[in-house]
RODO-2510 file (C-alpha; in nm, 4 decimals, decimal comma):
residues 408
     n   res          X          Y          Z
     1     m     0,5534    -9,1438     8,6375
     2     e     0,6605    -9,4096     8,8865
     3     k     0,9737    -9,2107     8,9606
     4     v     0,7743    -8,8905     9,0170
     5     k     0,5339    -9,0742     9,2438
     6     n     0,8193    -9,2188     9,4437
     7     f     0,9848    -8,8756     9,4683
     8     f     0,6619    -8,7151     9,5902
     9     n     0,6043    -8,9895     9,8463
    10     k     0,9597    -8,9546     9,9658
    11     f     0,9615    -8,5755     9,9959
    12     k     0,5895    -8,4902    10,0336
    13     w     0,6276    -8,3563    10,3842
    14     y     0,9039    -8,1273    10,2726
    15     i     0,6950    -8,0078     9,9799
    16     l     0,3899    -7,9504    10,1963
    17     a     0,5988    -7,7659    10,4530
    18     g     0,7425    -7,5496    10,1775
    19     l     0,3976    -7,4638    10,0423
    20     v     0,2720    -7,3774    10,3895
    21     l     0,5767    -7,1594    10,4466
    22     l     0,5221    -6,9834    10,1129
    23     i     0,1596    -6,9167    10,2007
    24     i     0,2639    -6,7818    10,5405
    25     i     0,5234    -6,5547    10,3766
    26     i     0,2654    -6,4250    10,1277
    27     v     0,0135    -6,3617    10,4048
    28     v     0,2743    -6,1863    10,6222
    29     i     0,3909    -5,9691    10,3327
    30     t     0,0321    -5,8852    10,2476
    31     l    -0,0397    -5,7891    10,6102
    32     l     0,2813    -5,5868    10,6326
    33     v     0,1987    -5,3992    10,3150
    34     k    -0,1594    -5,3471    10,4257
    35     n    -0,0604    -5,2240    10,7699
    36     h     0,2547    -5,0419    10,6655
    37     k     0,2737    -4,6925    10,8131
    38     v     0,3910    -4,4345    10,5639
    39     s     0,6753    -4,2098    10,6841
    40     v     0,6929    -3,8450    10,5713
    41     e     0,9236    -3,6971    10,8369
    42     d     1,2222    -3,6705    10,6022
    43     d     1,0138    -3,4852    10,3433
    44     v     0,9492    -3,1842    10,5681
    45     k     1,1407    -2,8630    10,5008
    46     v     1,0986    -2,5343    10,6886
    47     n     1,1805    -2,1825    10,5721
    48     f     1,2665    -1,8952    10,8108
    49     e     1,1967    -1,5318    10,7182
    50     g     1,2006    -1,1895    10,8784
    51     y     1,4079    -1,0337    11,1488
    52     n     1,5848    -1,1566    11,4596
    53     k     1,3429    -1,1747    11,7552
    54     s     1,0419    -1,1400    11,5252
    55     g     1,1149    -1,4047    11,2646
    56     t     0,8599    -1,6479    11,1264
    57     a     0,8807    -2,0112    11,0214
    58     e     0,6653    -2,1966    10,7717
    59     i     0,6654    -2,5311    10,6003
    60     t     0,7773    -2,4781    10,2415
    61     d     0,5023    -2,5111     9,9824
    62     d     0,6791    -2,7911     9,7950
    63     s     0,7409    -3,0039    10,1037
    64     y     0,3881    -2,9423    10,2365
    65     d     0,2401    -3,0604     9,9063
    66     k     0,4700    -3,3642     9,8995
    67     v     0,3752    -3,4680    10,2537
    68     m     0,0022    -3,4186    10,2021
    69     n     0,0088    -3,6045     9,8705
    70     k     0,1830    -3,9029    10,0326
    71     l    -0,0683    -3,9069    10,3156
    72     t    -0,3594    -3,8780    10,0723
    73     v    -0,2287    -4,1687     9,8652
    74     r    -0,1976    -4,3764    10,1826
    75     a    -0,5551    -4,2863    10,2822
    76     l    -0,6825    -4,3890     9,9365
    77     k    -0,5019    -4,7220     9,9449
    78     q    -0,6204    -4,7777    10,2995
    79     s    -0,9754    -4,7194    10,1732
    80     g    -0,9347    -4,9770     9,8957
    81     f    -0,9057    -4,7272     9,6095
    82     k    -0,6973    -4,8906     9,3346
    83     n    -0,7055    -4,6542     9,0376
    84     k    -0,3306    -4,6393     8,9654
    85     e    -0,3581    -4,3490     8,7211
    86     v    -0,5247    -4,1276     8,9796
    87     i    -0,2793    -4,2315     9,2513
    88     e     0,0148    -4,1465     9,0244
    89     k    -0,1351    -3,8041     8,9506
    90     i    -0,1659    -3,7318     9,3221
    91     k     0,1904    -3,8520     9,3859
    92     n     0,3144    -3,6127     9,1170
    93     n     0,1065    -3,3222     9,2521
    94     n    -0,0938    -3,3164     8,9325
    95     d    -0,4440    -3,3624     9,0702
    96     e    -0,6083    -3,0386     8,9559
    97     d    -0,8225    -3,2098     8,6931
    98     i    -0,9428    -3,4926     8,9202
    99     d    -1,3215    -3,4680     8,9540
   100     i    -1,5084    -3,7054     9,1871
   101     d    -1,8037    -3,7071     8,9471
   102     d    -1,5853    -3,8909     8,6931
   103     f    -1,5778    -4,2046     8,9123
   104     n    -1,8319    -4,4807     8,9652
   105     y    -2,0312    -4,5159     9,2837
   106     d    -1,7926    -4,7625     9,4497
   107     q    -1,4894    -4,5449     9,3762
   108     q    -1,6677    -4,2366     9,5024
   109     k    -1,7449    -4,4073     9,8346
   110     k    -1,3799    -4,5025     9,8736
   111     i    -1,2674    -4,1476     9,7971
   112     e    -1,5135    -4,0128    10,0541
   113     h    -1,3765    -4,2618    10,3071
   114     a    -1,0219    -4,1422    10,2353
   115     k    -1,1328    -3,7819    10,2878
   116     k    -1,2748    -3,8716    10,6289
   117     i    -0,9456    -4,0386    10,7190
   118     m    -0,7595    -3,7191    10,6292
   119     e    -0,9940    -3,5171    10,8503
   120     h    -0,8362    -3,6918    11,1493
   121     v    -0,4807    -3,5981    11,0457
   122     d    -0,3126    -3,2915    11,1986
   123     f     0,0001    -3,1763    11,0163
   124     d     0,1172    -2,8334    11,1279
   125     i     0,4007    -2,6150    11,2530
   126     y     0,4256    -2,4728    11,6058
   127     n     0,6340    -2,2036    11,7754
   128     d     0,6510    -2,0389    11,4342
   129     n     0,6632    -1,6664    11,5142
   130     n     0,8570    -1,4115    11,7198
   131     l     1,1668    -1,6203    11,6582
   132     k     1,5298    -1,5293    11,7020
   133     n     1,8239    -1,7116    11,5491
   134     g     1,8756    -2,0359    11,7399
   135     d     1,5126    -2,0788    11,8471
   136     k     1,3399    -2,4000    11,7446
   137     a     1,0181    -2,4396    11,5491
   138     k     0,8350    -2,7713    11,5721
   139     v     0,6565    -2,9607    11,2975
   140     k     0,4152    -3,2296    11,4123
   141     l     0,2167    -3,5035    11,2446
   142     e    -0,0527    -3,6410    11,4749
   143     i    -0,3302    -3,8912    11,4159
   144     d    -0,6543    -3,8575    11,6105
   145     k    -0,6622    -4,1685    11,8277
   146     g    -1,0134    -4,0886    11,9442
   147     s    -1,1634    -4,1706    11,6067
   148     s    -1,2682    -4,5133    11,4838
   149     k    -0,9813    -4,7339    11,3679
   150     d    -1,1396    -4,7329    11,0236
   151     y    -1,0568    -4,3610    11,0060
   152     q    -0,7084    -4,3713    11,1593
   153     l    -0,4459    -4,3117    10,8917
   154     k    -0,1593    -4,5569    10,8915
   155     a     0,1226    -4,3066    10,9092
   156     k     0,4144    -4,2603    11,1446
   157     e     0,3560    -3,9748    11,3839
   158     f     0,6475    -3,7479    11,4582
   159     t     0,7654    -3,4233    11,6126
   160     k     1,0605    -3,2654    11,4362
   161     e     1,2498    -2,9529    11,5420
   162     f     1,4047    -2,6966    11,3086
   163     k     1,6529    -2,4388    11,4338
   164     a     1,5928    -2,0790    11,3209
   165     h     1,8735    -1,9299    11,1145
   166     g     1,9400    -1,6505    10,8667
   167     l     1,7091    -1,3978    11,0325
   168     k     1,8189    -1,0416    10,9607
   169     e     1,9044    -0,7930    11,2316
   170     p     1,6410    -0,5147    11,2653
   171     k     1,7392    -0,1564    11,1872
   172     t     1,7498     0,1006    11,4648
   173     l     1,5083     0,3920    11,4407
   174     t     1,5269     0,7115    11,6473
   175     a     1,2894     1,0042    11,6618
   176     k     1,5307     1,2053    11,4457
   177     s     1,5710     0,9378    11,1775
   178     l     1,1973     0,8646    11,1685
   179     i     1,0967     1,2280    11,1233
   180     k     1,3726     1,2777    10,8660
   181     a     1,2321     0,9802    10,6716
   182     l     0,8950     1,1598    10,6698
   183     n     1,0509     1,4551    10,4820
   184     p     0,9091     1,7384    10,7006
   185     k     0,7933     2,0410    10,5019
   186     f     0,6435     2,3680    10,6217
   187     t     0,3611     2,5318    10,4306
   188     g     0,1610     2,8497    10,4723
   189     v     0,3182     3,1863    10,5443
   190     n     0,5581     3,3184    10,8053
   191     g     0,3643     3,3464    11,1293
   192     s     0,0928     3,1059    11,0134
   193     g     0,2965     2,8068    10,9065
   194     s     0,2049     2,4406    10,9398
   195     l     0,4135     2,1247    10,9397
   196     n     0,3499     1,8521    10,6828
   197     l     0,4926     1,5003    10,7080
   198     i     0,5296     1,3221    10,3750
   199     d     0,5202     0,9412    10,3715
   200     k     0,5576     0,9013     9,9953
   201     d     0,9199     0,7820     9,9988
   202     i     0,9465     0,6188    10,3412
   203     p     1,1111     0,2747    10,3723
   204     k     0,8978    -0,0279    10,2888
   205     s     0,9113    -0,1501    10,6502
   206     l     0,7325     0,1686    10,7622
   207     k     0,4797     0,1583    10,4787
   208     e     0,3648    -0,1783    10,6107
   209     l     0,2476     0,0031    10,9254
   210     s     0,0048     0,2339    10,7384
   211     i     0,1834     0,5243    10,9013
   212     s    -0,0766     0,7736    10,7791
   213     d    -0,3109     0,6350    11,0475
   214     y    -0,0964     0,7804    11,3292
   215     e    -0,1027     1,1349    11,4683
   216     f     0,2149     1,3254    11,5539
   217     t     0,1902     1,6160    11,7978
   218     v     0,3168     1,9543    11,6739
   219     p     0,2745     2,2383    11,9291
   220     d     0,1322     2,5641    11,7931
   221     n     0,0924     2,4138    11,4487
   222     g    -0,0707     2,6616    11,2128
   223     n     0,0991     2,9568    11,3832
   224     l     0,4626     2,8754    11,3106
   225     k     0,7211     3,1280    11,1973
   226     n     1,0674     3,0956    11,0497
   227     g     1,3305     3,0274    11,3143
   228     d     1,0925     2,8583    11,5577
   229     s     1,2152     2,5328    11,7095
   230     v     0,9308     2,2822    11,7029
   231     k     0,9324     1,9726    11,9249
   232     v     0,7529     1,6983    11,7313
   233     t     0,6236     1,4097    11,9446
   234     i     0,5920     1,0610    11,7964
   235     p     0,2771     0,8761    11,9128
   236     q     0,3418     0,5909    12,1539
   237     d     0,1171     0,3515    11,9634
   238     l     0,3375     0,3983    11,6557
   239     i     0,6496     0,3242    11,8609
   240     d     0,4852     0,0098    11,9984
   241     d     0,3845    -0,1049    11,6502
   242     i     0,7331    -0,0373    11,5106
   243     n     0,8813    -0,2655    11,7759
   244     k     0,6133    -0,5312    11,7203
   245     n     0,6677    -0,5278    11,3444
   246     g     1,0246    -0,6425    11,3995
   247     s     1,1975    -0,4928    11,0963
   248     n     1,2939    -0,1896    11,3054
   249     v     1,3696    -0,1255    11,6703
   250     f     1,2815     0,2172    11,8106
   251     k     1,5321     0,3542    12,0590
   252     g     1,5673     0,6762    12,2538
   253     k     1,3265     0,9597    12,3296
   254     n     0,9982     1,0023    12,1446
   255     t     1,0541     1,3671    12,0425
   256     d     1,2734     1,5557    11,7993
   257     e     1,3169     1,9266    11,7460
   258     i     1,3184     2,0727    11,3981
   259     e     1,3611     2,4344    11,2917
   260     v     1,0915     2,6103    11,0939
   261     d     1,2096     2,7520    10,7621
   262     g     1,0986     2,8210    10,4073
   263     l     0,7866     3,0228    10,4940
   264     d     0,7244     3,3334    10,2818
   265     d     0,6565     3,6746    10,4376
   266     l     0,3361     3,8263    10,3029
   267     n     0,4691     4,1781    10,3496
   268     k     0,7519     4,0912    10,1095
   269     l     0,5399     3,9440     9,8332
   270     d     0,6423     4,0501     9,4841
   271     n     0,2842     4,1373     9,3932
   272     l     0,1459     4,2591     9,7271
   273     d     0,0765     4,6090     9,5870
   274     d    -0,1206     4,4551     9,2993
   275     i    -0,3303     4,2466     9,5387
   276     v    -0,4076     4,5470     9,7571
   277     e    -0,5024     4,7482     9,4506
   278     r    -0,7521     4,4754     9,3564
   279     n    -0,9051     4,5160     9,7014
   280     n    -0,9251     4,8931     9,6539
   281     k    -1,1120     4,8483     9,3262
   282     l    -1,3507     4,6091     9,4978
   283     a    -1,4138     4,8658     9,7720
   284     k    -1,4857     5,1371     9,5167
   285     e    -1,7306     4,9123     9,3350
   286     g    -1,9177     4,8580     9,6583
   287     h    -1,9317     5,2277     9,7434
   288     k    -2,0096     5,4121     9,4206
   289     n    -2,0972     5,7789     9,4322
   290     t    -2,4490     5,8800     9,3408
   291     k    -2,6115     6,2145     9,2751
   292     y    -2,6863     6,2627     9,6421
   293     t    -2,4254     6,0472     9,8168
   294     k    -2,0471     6,0620     9,8060
   295     y    -1,8067     5,7945     9,9397
   296     q    -1,4476     5,8213    10,0419
   297     n    -1,2617     5,4911    10,1023
   298     e    -0,9479     5,5258    10,3120
   299     p    -0,7349     5,2051    10,3193
   300     l    -0,6126     5,1239    10,6694
   301     d    -0,4447     4,7813    10,7119
   302     n    -0,4109     4,4491    10,5369
   303     y    -0,5125     4,1165    10,6984
   304     y    -0,4813     3,7547    10,5949
   305     k    -0,5685     3,4033    10,6980
   306     v    -0,4548     3,0634    10,5756
   307     n    -0,6781     2,7647    10,5045
   308     y    -0,5930     2,4188    10,3740
   309     e    -0,9193     2,3701    10,1895
   310     t    -1,0982     2,6119     9,9628
   311     s    -1,3597     2,8316    10,1235
   312     n    -1,6289     2,6704     9,9077
   313     d    -1,6018     2,3417    10,0968
   314     d    -1,9081     2,3588    10,3208
   315     y    -1,7823     2,0934    10,5596
   316     f    -1,4566     2,2767    10,6164
   317     d    -1,3921     2,4376    10,9537
   318     s    -1,0911     2,6620    10,9168
   319     s    -1,0317     2,7154    11,2864
   320     d    -1,0139     2,3417    11,3550
   321     e    -0,7929     2,2718    11,0530
   322     n    -0,5442     2,5502    11,1142
   323     s    -0,5023     2,5178    11,4881
   324     t    -0,4765     2,1401    11,5203
   325     e    -0,1616     2,0133    11,6864
   326     k    -0,2174     1,6625    11,5490
   327     v    -0,0485     1,5894    11,2159
   328     s    -0,0864     1,2650    11,0211
   329     p     0,1603     1,1828    10,7423
   330     s     0,0263     1,1979    10,3876
   331     s     0,1593     1,1283    10,0407
   332     d     0,1323     1,4890     9,9212
   333     v     0,1414     1,8406    10,0620
   334     d    -0,1976     2,0083    10,0620
   335     p    -0,1777     2,3587     9,9132
   336     a    -0,2327     2,6561    10,1397
   337     y    -0,5207     2,8828    10,0386
   338     i    -0,4741     3,2435    10,1426
   339     t    -0,7351     3,5092    10,1976
   340     l    -0,6132     3,8699    10,1911
   341     v    -0,8384     4,1639    10,2795
   342     t    -0,7921     4,5356    10,3351
   343     t    -0,9750     4,7341    10,6022
   344     y    -1,1303     5,0686    10,5129
   345     k    -1,2588     5,3787    10,6794
   346     v    -1,5639     5,4646    10,4685
   347     t    -1,6906     5,8200    10,4897
   348     q    -2,0388     5,8590    10,3477
   349     t    -2,1488     6,2185    10,2801
   350     f    -2,5121     6,3005    10,2048
   351     d    -2,6227     6,6140    10,0212
   352     d    -2,6550     6,9020    10,2687
   353     e    -2,6134     6,6611    10,5617
   354     d    -2,3384     6,5557    10,7995
   355     s    -2,1087     6,2662    10,7148
   356     d    -2,1364     5,9069    10,8460
   357     i    -1,8249     5,7002    10,9128
   358     d    -1,8208     5,3197    10,8988
   359     y    -1,5427     5,0608    10,9066
   360     t    -1,5396     4,7541    10,6829
   361     y    -1,3105     4,5271    10,4830
   362     e    -1,2909     4,3927    10,1283
   363     g    -1,0723     4,1359     9,9548
   364     y    -1,0355     3,7997     9,7862
   365     q    -1,0081     3,4460     9,9169
   366     d    -0,8358     3,1254     9,8030
   367     y    -0,5184     3,2593     9,6466
   368     t    -0,2305     3,0122     9,6281
   369     l     0,1286     3,1065     9,7065
   370     e     0,3766     3,0361     9,4289
   371     d     0,7265     3,1785     9,3833
   372     n     0,6661     3,4543     9,6394
   373     r     0,3483     3,5657     9,4636
   374     l    -0,0208     3,5289     9,5413
   375     v    -0,1700     3,3552     9,2400
   376     k    -0,5323     3,3812     9,1329
   377     s    -0,7019     3,0639     9,0085
   378     s    -1,0490     2,9442     8,9165
   379     v    -1,1391     2,9061     9,2869
   380     t    -1,0279     3,2565     9,3839
   381     d    -1,3303     3,4711     9,4623
   382     k    -1,4181     3,7855     9,6517
   383     v    -1,4866     3,7541    10,0213
   384     s    -1,8535     3,7509    10,1040
   385     n    -1,8752     4,0381    10,3534
   386     s    -2,1624     4,2339    10,4976
   387     v    -1,9681     4,3614    10,7990
   388     s    -1,9902     4,7315    10,8731
   389     k    -1,8907     4,8672    11,2131
   390     d    -1,9247     5,2062    11,3725
   391     k    -1,5862     5,1796    11,5421
   392     l    -1,2512     5,0546    11,4189
   393     s    -1,2034     4,8564    11,7410
   394     e    -1,5257     4,6700    11,6686
   395     l    -1,4019     4,5797    11,3207
   396     n    -1,0703     4,4608    11,4612
   397     d    -1,2547     4,2373    11,7067
   398     e    -1,4586     4,0956    11,4202
   399     l    -1,1452     4,0149    11,2190
   400     q    -0,9836     3,8497    11,5180
   401     s    -1,2900     3,6306    11,5718
   402     e    -1,2643     3,5209    11,2076
   403     e    -0,8996     3,4112    11,2540
   404     y    -0,7461     3,6971    11,0536
   405     s    -0,3907     3,8162    11,1251
   406     k    -0,2517     4,1577    11,0464
   407     i     0,0237     4,1911    10,7882
   408     q     0,2999     4,3795    10,9690
***
């Protein structure tokens, strides 16, 4: 003991100095740990997608989660939260089953404090769209210095630039290639044809534009005949949206000419005689001889008109539908419904009296055209007609007003 006492007396100042130094080191380390600013700059990764001049940049999901988890852990520790199991779950991005109601009051207060700290953290990406290869997107982490120091996260702020790369070159679209992609198809009959644009199989980049919302201009649509050259005009708003979308670049004029073909001639139908004979029977049924009155029905000419809805659709306005020069692409071709009537000179002879002559027409509506034949279906019905004119010219005027055309 005497030796120990002598040793302590001899070296006590050294021992005391050592203890003081140890305490200082512990305090400094504690303060450093407590005030250490977490660094997440190296954890950030950015992904570039899209097309050159319209590319986009975004922080990858994995790196975003990693950064936010690190910052959340720092906010919890800064708030005095010491549940190591929970902190490890957050570090490992396995916090789905963490429920604040599972903690005691003190822990809940510390979690709420950490949440308020995170509300003053801004972690985001800038200059992240309309990019071309070589452009730079910026990722920033900023802490709101205007808030109380109690709510300022101890994290290193940074601004980091990422150079855009790997953006694909957009494809060039012209009026010709765009209209070809819309698979133009003519329906109706020769002399009353209409253009249909089919968007069913268009490229994905065009489908993203909801191309059926745009209206193409087709002059004299509804009155087209085989051999006509039709100048189709692409709407300017579609061209603008194609260029904004970025996957395509529209170049050149906004019109393309296509030749009308594939329309059937009604006067060359395989069953035209059968259809006319049906009309004749209908005329006879409407003008049956009686004991005192005799009728003679003399067929004159055949007329037709084309609709793109059945005649039973009350809302349908055939003149508007058939004459419109605005065509919107659709996924399917609407069938053409054809009405075919025959005009008659009806001579009505009364017993012991002079004859009366009237002009009228009879026929059926809503045939469909298949394989060069007019086909009757469940919607085909006789034309509701109460027209009777004293003069043939008056009947012709009536037919013209109802959009009928003469079969030549």
